[in-house]
C-alpha positions as CSV (number, residue, x, y, z in Angstrom):
1,M,28.4,80.4,-74.1
2,V,30.2,80.2,-70.9
3,M,27.4,79.4,-68.9
4,G,26.0,76.3,-71.1
5,G,29.8,75.2,-71.0
6,T,29.5,75.2,-67.5
7,G,26.3,73.5,-67.1
8,A,27.7,70.3,-69.3
9,G,31.1,69.7,-67.0
10,G,28.9,69.8,-64.0
11,G,26.5,67.3,-65.3
12,I,29.9,64.8,-66.1
13,D,31.1,65.7,-62.1
14,R,27.6,64.5,-61.0
15,T,27.6,61.3,-62.8
16,K,30.9,60.4,-61.4
17,L,29.5,61.1,-57.9
18,R,26.9,58.8,-58.7
19,V,29.1,55.9,-59.9
20,A,31.6,56.5,-56.8
21,A,28.4,56.5,-54.1
22,L,27.2,53.3,-55.6
23,F,30.7,51.7,-55.6
24,V,30.9,52.7,-52.1
25,L,27.8,51.2,-51.1
26,I,28.3,47.7,-53.0
27,V,31.9,47.6,-51.5
28,A,29.9,48.0,-48.1
29,A,27.1,45.6,-48.7
30,F,29.8,42.8,-49.6
31,T,31.9,43.5,-46.8
32,T,28.9,43.2,-44.2
33,L,27.8,40.0,-46.2
34,F,31.4,38.3,-45.9
35,S,31.5,39.7,-42.2
36,R,28.6,37.7,-41.7
37,L,29.4,34.7,-43.2
38,Y,32.7,34.6,-41.4
39,F,31.0,35.0,-38.3
40,L,28.8,32.2,-38.8
41,Q,30.9,30.0,-40.6
42,V,34.3,30.5,-38.4
43,L,33.4,32.3,-35.1
44,A,30.1,30.8,-34.5
45,S,30.7,27.3,-36.1
46,N,31.3,25.6,-32.6
47,E,27.7,27.1,-31.3
48,F,25.5,26.0,-34.1
49,T,27.9,22.3,-34.3
50,I,26.5,21.8,-30.7
51,A,23.1,23.0,-31.4
52,G,22.9,20.6,-34.4
53,E,24.0,17.9,-32.1
54,E,21.4,18.4,-29.7
55,N,19.0,18.3,-32.5
56,R,19.8,14.8,-33.2
57,V,21.8,13.4,-30.2
58,R,19.4,11.8,-27.3
59,V,20.8,10.2,-24.1
60,I,18.4,6.8,-23.8
61,E,18.6,5.0,-20.5
62,S,18.0,1.0,-20.1
63,E,16.7,-0.7,-16.8
64,P,19.2,-2.4,-14.9
65,P,18.2,-5.7,-12.9
66,R,16.1,-4.5,-9.7
67,G,17.0,-5.6,-6.5
68,R,15.7,-8.8,-4.9
69,I,13.3,-9.2,-2.1
70,L,14.1,-11.4,0.5
71,D,12.6,-12.9,3.5
72,A,13.4,-12.6,7.1
73,K,15.7,-15.7,6.9
74,G,17.3,-14.9,3.3
75,K,15.0,-16.9,1.3
76,V,14.5,-15.0,-2.3
77,L,10.9,-14.0,-2.6
78,V,11.2,-11.7,-6.0
79,S,14.0,-12.1,-8.3
80,N,14.8,-11.5,-12.0
81,R,15.2,-13.5,-15.1
82,R,16.1,-12.5,-18.5
83,S,13.5,-12.5,-21.1
84,L,12.7,-11.5,-24.4
85,A,10.5,-8.7,-25.9
86,L,9.4,-7.3,-28.8
87,T,9.8,-3.6,-29.3
88,V,8.6,-1.3,-32.2
89,E,10.3,2.0,-33.1
90,R,8.6,4.8,-32.0
91,H,8.1,6.4,-35.5
92,I,6.2,3.5,-36.4
93,I,4.1,3.9,-33.5
94,D,3.2,7.2,-34.0
95,D,2.2,6.7,-37.8
96,P,-1.4,5.2,-37.5
97,A,-0.9,3.2,-40.9
98,R,2.2,1.8,-40.4
99,R,1.5,1.1,-36.7
100,R,-1.7,-0.5,-37.9
101,T,0.2,-2.9,-40.7
102,V,3.0,-3.9,-38.3
103,L,0.6,-4.9,-35.5
104,D,-1.6,-6.8,-37.6
105,R,1.2,-8.7,-39.2
106,L,2.6,-9.1,-35.6
107,A,-0.6,-10.6,-34.1
108,A,-1.4,-13.0,-37.0
109,T,2.1,-14.4,-37.1
110,L,2.5,-14.9,-33.3
111,D,-1.4,-15.7,-32.9
112,V,-1.9,-13.4,-29.8
113,P,-5.0,-10.9,-30.0
114,L,-4.4,-7.8,-31.8
115,K,-6.3,-6.0,-29.1
116,R,-3.6,-7.3,-26.3
117,L,-0.7,-5.2,-28.6
118,Y,-2.6,-2.2,-28.6
119,E,-3.5,-2.5,-25.1
120,N,0.1,-3.0,-24.0
121,I,0.7,0.3,-25.9
122,E,-1.9,2.2,-24.3
123,D,-0.5,1.0,-20.9
124,A,3.0,2.4,-21.7
125,T,4.3,5.8,-21.4
126,F,7.1,6.5,-24.1
127,S,10.4,8.0,-24.4
128,P,10.5,9.8,-28.1
129,Y,13.2,7.7,-28.9
130,K,12.9,4.4,-27.1
131,P,11.5,1.5,-28.8
132,V,7.8,0.6,-27.3
133,A,7.7,-3.0,-26.0
134,V,4.4,-4.3,-27.7
135,L,5.1,-7.7,-26.0
136,I,7.3,-8.8,-23.2
137,D,7.9,-12.4,-22.1
138,V,7.8,-13.6,-25.7
139,P,8.9,-17.4,-26.0
140,E,12.3,-17.9,-28.2
141,K,10.5,-20.2,-30.8
142,E,8.2,-17.1,-31.4
143,V,10.9,-14.7,-31.8
144,Y,12.7,-16.7,-34.4
145,R,9.6,-16.6,-36.0
146,V,9.9,-13.1,-35.9
147,R,13.3,-13.1,-37.2
148,E,13.0,-15.1,-39.8
149,L,10.4,-12.6,-41.6
150,R,12.5,-9.8,-40.6
151,D,11.7,-8.0,-44.0
152,E,7.7,-8.0,-43.3
153,F,8.4,-6.7,-39.6
154,P,10.7,-3.0,-40.3
155,G,11.3,-1.4,-37.1
156,V,10.5,-4.2,-35.1
157,D,13.2,-5.9,-33.1
158,V,14.1,-8.0,-30.1
159,E,15.1,-6.5,-26.6
160,R,16.5,-8.6,-23.7
161,R,14.5,-7.1,-20.7
162,W,14.6,-8.0,-17.0
163,V,11.0,-9.4,-15.4
164,R,10.3,-10.7,-11.8
165,Q,10.2,-13.9,-11.1
166,Y,8.8,-15.2,-7.9
167,P,10.2,-18.6,-6.5
168,E,7.7,-18.9,-3.7
169,G,5.0,-18.8,-6.0
170,N,1.7,-16.9,-5.3
171,S,2.2,-15.9,-1.5
172,A,2.6,-12.4,-0.5
173,P,1.6,-10.7,-3.6
174,H,0.0,-7.5,-1.8
175,V,3.2,-7.2,0.5
176,L,5.8,-7.6,-2.3
177,G,3.8,-5.7,-4.9
178,Y,3.9,-5.9,-8.4
179,V,6.0,-3.4,-11.3
180,N,5.2,-1.7,-14.1
181,E,6.2,0.9,-16.6
182,I,5.7,4.3,-14.9
183,S,2.4,6.1,-15.7
184,K,2.1,10.0,-16.7
185,Y,0.3,10.6,-13.4
186,D,3.4,9.2,-11.4
187,L,5.7,11.3,-13.5
188,E,3.5,14.6,-12.7
189,E,1.6,14.2,-9.5
190,D,3.4,11.2,-7.2
191,E,5.6,13.0,-4.9
192,H,6.9,9.4,-4.1
193,F,8.7,9.5,-7.8
194,K,9.9,13.2,-7.6
195,G,13.3,14.2,-6.4
196,V,15.0,10.9,-6.8
197,K,18.6,10.4,-8.8
198,P,18.7,9.1,-11.4
199,R,15.3,10.8,-12.0
200,Y,12.7,8.6,-13.6
201,E,11.9,8.9,-17.5
202,P,8.9,7.8,-19.5
203,G,9.1,4.0,-20.1
204,D,11.0,3.4,-16.6
205,I,9.9,0.2,-14.8
206,V,9.1,1.1,-11.2
207,G,7.1,-0.4,-8.1
208,K,3.4,0.0,-8.4
209,S,2.2,-1.3,-5.2
210,G,3.8,-2.9,-2.1
211,I,7.6,-2.8,-0.9
212,E,8.2,-2.7,-4.9
213,Y,6.5,0.9,-4.5
214,Q,7.6,1.8,-1.3
215,Y,11.6,1.2,-1.8
216,D,11.6,1.8,-5.4
217,R,14.3,4.0,-5.2
218,Y,16.4,1.3,-3.9
219,L,15.4,-1.4,-5.9
220,R,15.7,0.0,-9.0
221,G,19.4,0.5,-9.1
222,Q,21.7,2.2,-11.8
223,P,20.8,2.0,-15.6
224,R,22.8,1.7,-18.6
225,V,22.9,4.8,-20.7
226,E,23.9,5.2,-24.1
227,K,23.6,8.2,-26.5
228,V,21.4,7.7,-29.5
229,I,21.8,9.6,-33.0
230,V,18.6,9.9,-34.7
231,N,18.2,11.1,-38.3
232,S,15.7,14.0,-39.4
233,M,13.2,11.1,-39.8
234,G,13.4,10.1,-36.4
235,E,15.0,7.1,-36.8
236,V,18.2,5.9,-34.8
237,V,21.7,5.5,-36.7
238,A,23.9,4.7,-34.0
239,R,24.0,4.2,-30.4
240,H,27.1,4.5,-28.1
241,K,27.5,3.3,-24.6
242,V,28.1,6.1,-21.4
243,Q,27.3,4.1,-18.2
244,D,27.2,0.4,-17.7
245,E,24.1,-0.9,-15.4
246,S,24.6,-1.7,-11.6
247,P,21.7,-4.1,-10.0
248,G,19.3,-2.4,-7.5
249,R,19.6,-3.0,-3.9
250,D,18.2,-6.0,-2.0
251,V,15.3,-5.4,0.7
252,K,15.4,-8.0,3.2
253,L,11.7,-8.2,5.2
254,G,10.7,-9.0,8.6
255,V,8.5,-11.6,6.9
256,D,8.9,-15.4,7.3
257,I,7.8,-17.0,4.4
258,E,6.7,-20.3,5.7
259,L,4.5,-18.4,8.5
260,Q,3.1,-16.3,5.7
261,K,2.1,-19.4,3.8
262,L,0.6,-21.0,6.9
263,T,-1.5,-17.4,7.4
264,E,-3.0,-17.4,4.2
265,R,-3.9,-21.3,4.5
266,A,-5.5,-20.8,7.8
267,L,-7.7,-17.6,6.5
268,K,-8.7,-19.2,3.2
269,S,-9.6,-22.5,5.5
270,G,-11.5,-20.3,8.1
271,L,-13.4,-18.5,5.2
272,R,-14.6,-21.8,3.7
273,A,-15.6,-23.3,7.1
274,S,-17.7,-20.1,7.7
275,Q,-19.3,-20.4,4.5
276,G,-20.0,-24.5,5.3
277,A,-21.9,-23.0,8.5
278,G,-24.3,-20.4,6.0
279,Y,-22.0,-17.3,6.3
280,K,-21.2,-15.1,3.4
281,S,-17.4,-14.8,4.4
282,P,-16.3,-13.5,1.3
283,A,-13.2,-11.8,2.7
284,G,-10.9,-11.5,5.5
285,G,-7.6,-10.7,6.6
286,V,-4.9,-11.4,8.9
287,I,-1.7,-9.6,10.4
288,V,0.8,-11.0,12.6
289,M,3.5,-9.2,14.4
290,D,6.4,-9.0,16.6
291,P,5.3,-7.1,19.8
292,Y,8.9,-6.2,21.0
293,S,10.7,-5.3,17.9
294,G,7.6,-3.9,15.7
295,Y,8.1,-5.9,12.5
296,V,5.7,-7.5,10.5
297,R,6.0,-11.3,10.5
298,A,3.0,-12.3,8.0
299,A,0.0,-10.0,6.3
300,A,-2.8,-12.3,4.6
301,T,-5.8,-11.3,2.8
302,F,-8.2,-12.8,0.9
303,P,-9.3,-12.7,-1.9
304,T,-5.8,-12.4,-3.5
305,Y,-4.2,-13.1,-6.8
306,D,-1.0,-14.7,-8.2
307,P,1.6,-12.2,-8.8
308,R,3.3,-14.3,-11.4
309,I,0.4,-12.7,-13.8
310,A,1.8,-9.2,-13.3
311,I,5.2,-10.1,-14.2
312,D,5.6,-7.2,-16.6
313,G,2.3,-5.0,-15.1
314,F,-1.5,-5.7,-15.1
315,S,-3.2,-5.0,-18.5
316,I,-6.0,-2.8,-18.4
317,K,-8.2,-5.4,-18.8
318,E,-6.7,-7.5,-15.8
319,F,-6.6,-4.9,-13.7
320,R,-10.2,-4.1,-14.0
321,K,-11.0,-7.8,-13.6
322,L,-9.2,-8.0,-10.2
323,G,-10.2,-4.9,-8.9
324,S,-14.0,-5.6,-9.4
325,R,-16.3,-4.4,-6.5
326,T,-20.0,-4.5,-5.9
327,K,-22.3,-2.2,-4.5
328,K,-23.0,-4.9,-1.4
329,N,-19.0,-5.3,-1.2
330,F,-17.6,-2.0,-2.1
331,D,-14.2,-3.2,-1.2
332,D,-14.3,-7.0,-2.0
333,D,-11.6,-7.3,-4.7
334,A,-8.4,-8.9,-5.4
335,L,-6.2,-6.1,-5.1
336,F,-7.5,-4.8,-1.8
337,F,-5.4,-5.4,1.1
338,R,-7.6,-5.9,4.1
339,P,-4.7,-6.0,6.7
340,I,-4.0,-2.3,6.4
341,A,-6.8,-0.9,4.2
342,A,-10.1,-2.6,5.6
343,Q,-12.0,0.2,7.8
344,R,-14.3,-1.7,10.1
345,N,-15.9,-1.3,13.5
346,P,-13.6,-3.6,16.1
347,A,-16.5,-4.5,18.2
348,S,-15.6,-6.1,21.6
349,T,-11.6,-6.6,20.7
350,F,-11.9,-2.4,21.1
351,K,-12.7,-2.9,24.8
352,I,-8.5,-3.5,25.8
353,V,-8.7,-0.1,24.5
354,T,-11.8,1.5,26.7
355,G,-10.4,-0.4,29.8
356,G,-7.0,1.2,29.2
357,A,-8.3,4.4,28.7
358,A,-10.6,4.4,32.0
359,L,-7.4,3.5,33.9
360,W,-5.3,6.0,32.4
361,S,-7.5,8.8,32.8
362,G,-8.7,7.8,36.5
363,V,-12.0,7.0,36.2
364,A,-11.4,3.2,37.4
365,T,-8.4,1.4,38.8
366,P,-7.4,-2.3,38.3
367,Y,-9.7,-3.0,41.3
368,T,-13.2,-1.4,40.4
369,T,-15.9,-3.8,40.1
370,L,-19.2,-2.7,38.1
371,G,-22.5,-4.4,37.3
372,C,-23.0,-6.4,34.1
373,P,-26.6,-6.2,33.8
374,A,-28.9,-6.8,30.7
375,S,-29.3,-3.2,29.8
376,I,-28.5,0.1,31.1
377,V,-30.0,3.8,30.8
378,Y,-27.8,6.8,29.9
379,P,-28.3,9.4,31.6
380,P,-29.0,7.4,34.7
381,N,-32.6,7.8,36.1
382,D,-33.7,9.8,33.2
383,P,-37.0,8.8,31.7
384,G,-36.1,10.1,28.4
385,G,-32.6,8.5,28.5
386,E,-31.5,5.8,25.7
387,E,-31.1,2.0,26.9
388,F,-28.2,0.5,25.8
389,N,-28.3,-3.2,25.7
390,N,-25.9,-6.3,26.5
391,Y,-25.3,-9.1,23.7
392,T,-27.2,-11.1,26.1
393,T,-30.4,-10.8,28.1
394,A,-28.7,-12.3,31.4
395,D,-27.4,-10.3,34.0
396,F,-23.9,-11.5,35.1
397,G,-23.5,-9.6,38.4
398,T,-20.7,-7.5,39.6
399,M,-17.4,-8.2,38.2
400,G,-13.9,-6.6,37.9
401,Y,-11.8,-6.0,34.9
402,P,-10.6,-9.6,34.2
403,R,-14.4,-11.1,34.2
404,S,-15.4,-8.2,32.0
405,L,-13.0,-9.6,29.3
406,E,-13.9,-12.8,30.1
407,V,-17.4,-12.9,29.2
408,S,-17.3,-9.4,27.0
409,C,-19.6,-7.7,29.1
410,D,-20.9,-4.7,27.0
411,T,-22.5,-2.9,29.8
412,F,-19.6,-3.1,32.0
413,Y,-17.9,-1.1,29.3
414,Y,-20.5,1.4,28.6
415,E,-20.3,2.3,32.1
416,L,-16.6,2.9,31.7
417,G,-17.5,5.6,28.1
418,W,-20.2,7.1,30.1
419,R,-17.8,8.0,33.2
420,M,-14.8,9.3,30.6
421,E,-17.4,11.2,28.9
422,R,-18.9,12.9,31.9
423,S,-15.7,13.3,34.1
424,F,-13.2,15.8,33.9
425,G,-10.3,16.7,36.2
426,P,-7.2,19.2,36.8
427,V,-5.0,17.1,34.4
428,F,-7.2,17.0,31.3
429,G,-9.1,20.6,32.0
430,D,-12.7,20.8,31.4
431,G,-14.1,19.2,28.1
432,T,-11.3,17.4,26.9
433,E,-12.1,14.1,25.2
434,R,-9.7,11.7,27.5
435,F,-11.1,8.3,25.9
436,Q,-10.5,9.8,22.6
437,K,-6.4,11.2,23.6
438,Y,-5.9,8.1,24.9
439,A,-7.3,5.8,21.7
440,R,-5.3,8.0,19.8
441,R,-2.0,7.4,21.8
442,A,-3.0,3.7,21.1
443,G,-3.0,4.0,17.4
444,M,-6.5,4.8,16.4
445,G,-7.7,7.5,14.3
446,H,-4.7,7.9,12.0
447,P,-2.2,5.5,10.0
448,T,0.4,3.5,11.7
449,G,2.9,4.7,9.4
450,I,3.8,1.5,8.2
451,D,6.1,1.0,5.3
452,L,3.6,0.3,2.9
453,P,1.4,2.1,0.5
454,G,-2.5,2.3,0.7
455,E,-2.7,2.3,4.4
456,K,-6.1,3.9,5.9
457,G,-6.4,5.4,9.1
458,G,-9.8,4.4,10.4
459,I,-12.3,6.8,12.2
460,L,-11.8,7.8,16.1
461,P,-14.8,10.0,16.6
462,D,-14.8,13.2,18.5
463,Q,-16.6,16.9,18.7
464,K,-14.3,17.9,16.0
465,W,-15.2,15.0,13.7
466,C,-18.5,15.4,14.8
467,R,-18.6,19.2,13.5
468,R,-16.9,18.3,10.1
469,Q,-19.5,15.4,9.6
470,F,-22.5,17.9,10.0
471,Q,-21.2,20.3,7.8
472,A,-20.5,17.6,5.3
473,T,-24.2,16.1,5.6
474,K,-26.6,19.0,6.6
475,H,-28.0,19.2,3.4
476,L,-29.7,15.5,4.1
477,Q,-33.0,14.6,5.7
478,R,-31.2,13.5,8.9
479,P,-27.5,15.0,9.1
480,T,-24.5,13.3,10.9
481,C,-24.4,15.2,14.5
482,E,-27.6,17.3,13.9
483,R,-27.7,17.9,17.6
484,G,-23.9,18.1,18.0
485,W,-21.7,15.6,20.3
486,L,-23.6,13.2,22.6
487,P,-22.8,11.0,25.0
488,G,-24.2,8.1,23.5
489,Y,-21.1,8.3,20.9
490,S,-18.7,7.6,24.0
491,V,-21.2,5.0,25.2
492,N,-21.5,3.1,21.6
493,M,-17.6,3.8,20.7
494,A,-16.6,1.8,24.3
495,I,-17.3,-1.7,23.0
496,G,-16.2,-1.0,19.6
497,Q,-19.5,-0.1,17.5
498,G,-21.1,2.8,16.2
499,D,-18.8,5.2,14.2
500,M,-15.2,3.8,15.5
501,I,-13.5,2.6,12.9
502,V,-10.2,0.8,12.7
503,T,-8.1,-1.6,10.6
504,P,-6.7,-4.8,11.4
505,L,-3.2,-3.3,11.5
506,Q,-4.4,-0.8,14.2
507,M,-5.7,-3.8,16.1
508,A,-2.4,-5.5,15.8
509,V,-0.6,-2.4,17.2
510,T,-2.7,-1.6,19.9
511,T,-2.7,-5.3,21.0
512,S,1.4,-5.4,20.8
513,A,0.9,-2.3,23.1
514,I,-0.6,-4.4,26.0
515,A,2.0,-7.3,25.2
516,N,5.0,-5.3,25.6
517,R,3.6,-3.0,28.0
518,G,3.0,0.2,26.6
519,F,5.0,0.5,23.1
520,V,3.1,1.9,20.3
521,W,4.8,0.8,17.4
522,K,5.3,2.5,13.8
523,P,5.6,-1.0,12.0
524,R,7.7,-2.0,9.5
525,V,7.6,-4.8,6.8
526,A,11.4,-4.0,5.5
527,R,14.1,-4.9,7.9
528,E,17.6,-4.4,6.0
529,L,18.5,-2.7,2.4
530,L,21.7,-4.7,1.2
531,T,24.2,-3.3,-1.2
532,Q,26.0,-6.1,-3.4
533,D,29.1,-6.1,-5.6
534,V,29.1,-7.4,-9.3
535,S,29.1,-11.3,-8.3
536,G,25.8,-11.1,-5.7
537,K,28.2,-11.0,-2.4
538,N,26.9,-8.6,0.2
539,L,28.7,-5.8,0.7
540,F,27.0,-3.8,3.3
541,S,23.5,-3.3,4.5
542,K,21.4,-0.6,6.2
543,Q,18.8,-1.2,9.1
544,V,15.1,-0.2,8.6
545,K,14.0,0.0,12.4
546,P,10.2,0.2,13.5
547,R,10.0,3.3,15.7
548,V,7.8,4.0,19.0
549,G,5.3,6.2,18.1
550,A,3.8,6.6,21.4
551,R,3.8,5.0,25.0
552,L,0.9,3.7,26.9
553,E,1.2,4.8,30.7
554,L,-0.4,2.2,32.7
555,S,0.4,0.6,35.8
556,P,1.6,-3.0,36.3
557,E,-1.4,-3.7,37.9
558,G,-3.5,-2.1,35.0
559,Y,-1.6,-4.1,32.2
560,G,-2.1,-7.2,34.5
561,V,-5.8,-7.1,34.7
562,I,-6.1,-6.6,31.3
563,E,-3.9,-9.4,30.2
564,E,-5.7,-11.7,32.7
565,G,-8.8,-11.3,31.3
566,M,-7.5,-11.9,27.8
567,E,-6.1,-15.2,29.2
568,L,-9.6,-16.0,30.3
569,V,-11.3,-15.6,27.2
570,L,-9.3,-18.9,26.2
571,R,-9.5,-20.7,29.2
572,T,-12.6,-20.7,31.2
573,G,-15.7,-22.3,30.4
574,E,-17.7,-18.8,30.0
575,G,-14.5,-17.4,27.9
576,T,-15.8,-16.5,24.5
577,A,-13.0,-17.8,22.5
578,R,-12.8,-20.9,25.0
579,A,-14.7,-23.8,22.2
580,A,-12.1,-22.7,19.4
581,F,-9.1,-23.3,21.6
582,S,-10.2,-26.4,23.4
583,G,-7.8,-29.1,23.7
584,F,-4.9,-26.3,23.1
585,P,-2.0,-27.0,25.5
586,L,-2.2,-23.5,26.9
587,D,-0.4,-24.4,30.1
588,E,2.6,-25.2,27.9
589,Y,1.9,-22.1,25.5
590,P,-0.2,-19.7,27.2
591,L,-1.7,-17.1,25.3
592,A,-4.4,-14.0,25.4
593,G,-7.2,-12.8,23.4
594,K,-9.8,-11.0,23.0
595,T,-13.1,-12.0,20.6
596,G,-15.4,-9.2,19.0
597,T,-18.2,-9.1,16.7
598,S,-19.1,-6.1,14.6
599,E,-22.9,-5.5,14.3
600,L,-23.9,-5.1,10.5
601,G,-27.9,-5.2,11.0
602,E,-28.2,-9.0,10.0
603,T,-26.9,-12.1,11.8
604,N,-24.9,-13.2,8.9
605,L,-23.5,-9.6,7.9
606,Q,-21.3,-9.5,11.1
607,D,-17.7,-9.4,11.0
608,A,-15.7,-11.4,13.0
609,W,-12.5,-10.4,15.1
610,F,-9.9,-12.1,17.3
611,V,-6.4,-10.3,18.7
612,S,-4.3,-12.6,20.7
613,Y,-0.7,-12.7,21.6
614,G,1.7,-14.9,23.0
615,P,3.2,-16.4,24.9
616,V,2.0,-14.6,28.0
617,G,5.2,-14.0,29.8
618,D,7.5,-13.7,27.2
619,P,5.2,-12.5,23.7
620,R,6.7,-13.0,20.6
621,Y,4.0,-12.8,18.3
622,V,0.8,-10.9,17.8
623,V,-1.8,-12.7,15.8
624,V,-5.2,-10.6,14.5
625,V,-8.0,-12.3,12.4
626,Y,-10.6,-9.9,10.8
627,M,-13.3,-11.7,8.8
628,E,-16.1,-10.2,6.8
629,K,-19.6,-11.1,7.3
630,S,-18.4,-14.4,9.2
631,G,-20.7,-14.1,12.3
632,H,-19.2,-14.4,16.1
633,G,-15.4,-13.5,16.2
634,G,-15.3,-16.8,18.7
635,E,-16.8,-18.9,16.6
636,S,-15.0,-17.9,13.0
637,A,-11.9,-15.6,13.5
638,A,-10.5,-17.3,16.9
639,P,-10.4,-21.1,15.2
640,V,-8.3,-19.3,12.6
641,A,-6.2,-17.9,14.7
642,R,-5.6,-21.0,16.5
643,E,-4.7,-22.7,13.8
644,I,-1.6,-20.0,13.0
645,W,-0.6,-20.4,17.0
646,E,-0.7,-24.1,16.1
647,G,1.7,-23.7,13.4
648,I,3.9,-20.9,15.2
649,F,4.2,-23.5,17.9
650,N,4.6,-26.5,15.6
651,I,1.8,-28.4,17.5
652,D,0.3,-31.3,15.9
653,K,-2.9,-30.6,14.5
654,E,-5.7,-30.8,12.0
655,T,-5.6,-30.0,8.4
656,S,-8.6,-27.8,8.7
657,V,-10.1,-24.9,10.7
658,R,-13.1,-26.2,12.6
659,L,-15.5,-23.5,13.5
660,G,-15.8,-22.7,17.6
661,E,-18.9,-21.4,19.4
662,D,-19.4,-17.5,20.5
663,D,-23.0,-15.8,20.9
664,S,-21.0,-12.8,22.2
665,G,-20.9,-9.0,21.0
């Protein structure tokens, strides 16, 4: 009995223990729960408030007015004006059905092609919370039509935006450049847009070419910054201004817009005259430099385009149309800037480089005389040698530097090229390519470093180039440089033919070095960066100075004989530019020049060149003209240069370019 009583009492004790344990567990659970709630609601509330704000607050930047672009005399070439843009909220753009509905209505209401609206969206890069511009520079009456029907256009708004305007019309579009929304490539790949403060964002308007691109970080200014609050649907519900906008800096150029217009007219007129004479003459370029400062004064190209069609950037369709090319003319398009990017044989204009290289390397002196036969064989007296022909079958006899340039004797310069190829000395060491070394110093074979995008460097053939070419073409039936570097390469290079390739700008730089007695410029288009106050008054400026890239070390006598020969080109009865400058007052305005005719296989496919500077004795301008498939340099290019020189010196003249006479190489 005692045992049974003890068992019953033990059961009651165990029940109490279970209840007590359960109570402790419940209290512990509630304590943990309340502790966690207290932490979340009190201790960590600030952290979660911040996280919530970050999820619904976005910072938006609005484009400030870009800086203006001015010419050398302060004339405004590019400025800004306010325009109206129709924008659509991003959440509608991201919804295909709603986007289609809104864009269909806009196209019908404004009578614009639906395709155009889609192209504008296609071209753009978007900020997630920034409205997307579907039409820019919309007339006010069209905007009012949309506003009157506001209920039919949910998410559509009107913004005032800055667009570029061109007070001087369609001059110098390649120099000035154009703007458009920054692309994905720009943001991710283009080093030009990296490391800049304030940093670039999707939707920003940036320079895409020319000065607009090169100096974008100065032109862009400080944006207006605002915080945008969006709801859970991504719709903007409030905006708060953080920072006011300030305009970009003005960029003043070395370009004289009146000289630029003159240059453009002369080039266009010259190409038309050449076409009238039976040449194809599809394209050309002119560059005018100051040989003592290194500033570009004018740069013209043809074909060209009107920059006013690109005030909001080119559409894809416009870009393709302007950039169209053909198999026969792979660089014949309106966006191609020939003065800095056309890569062609310089032909006989290169003889001023060859002559200087021979003087510098010691294989000739200012008083050297050589024959000018109709042809010459290298190696000399070798039955298996290669024959190199002059441009004429006449034998001009023995001559020195001046006359060799006057009549543009090929065989004279073949001999100089051969001598430089075969002669070595203690200063250079055996095997060093002295010809190439001088030419490289004179600005050949590499970009000049001008402050414009898209410059090409040409080709300066040497032994390294030959090895690279062979590796690249050894799979072909006839590889380039299959037998290695041959002396004939230097012989051909001496008259600017073969694989010697230059740009018009490179020829302007090397011609400047003759004019200024040795300074090889890294030229500049921009001259000053100007900072203004809110009223537009200039506060201070920063100079953009050309730099000297190299020096050509010739004696005064060496420069003298080259210059004398270049003067004879224009003055004498046998000068290759004599006809083009007939009647020009050379005694009052002395000029030096050199013609060139690049051999392309067919007579009507020759490229015409003319390089010049003046006035001799105090040169202030270098004028280089290049005309594609336009015949002889003295016949087609020299008359264009003459028209430019007449404008520079304000000489009475006829209004159209007349062809000269020239049958030289």
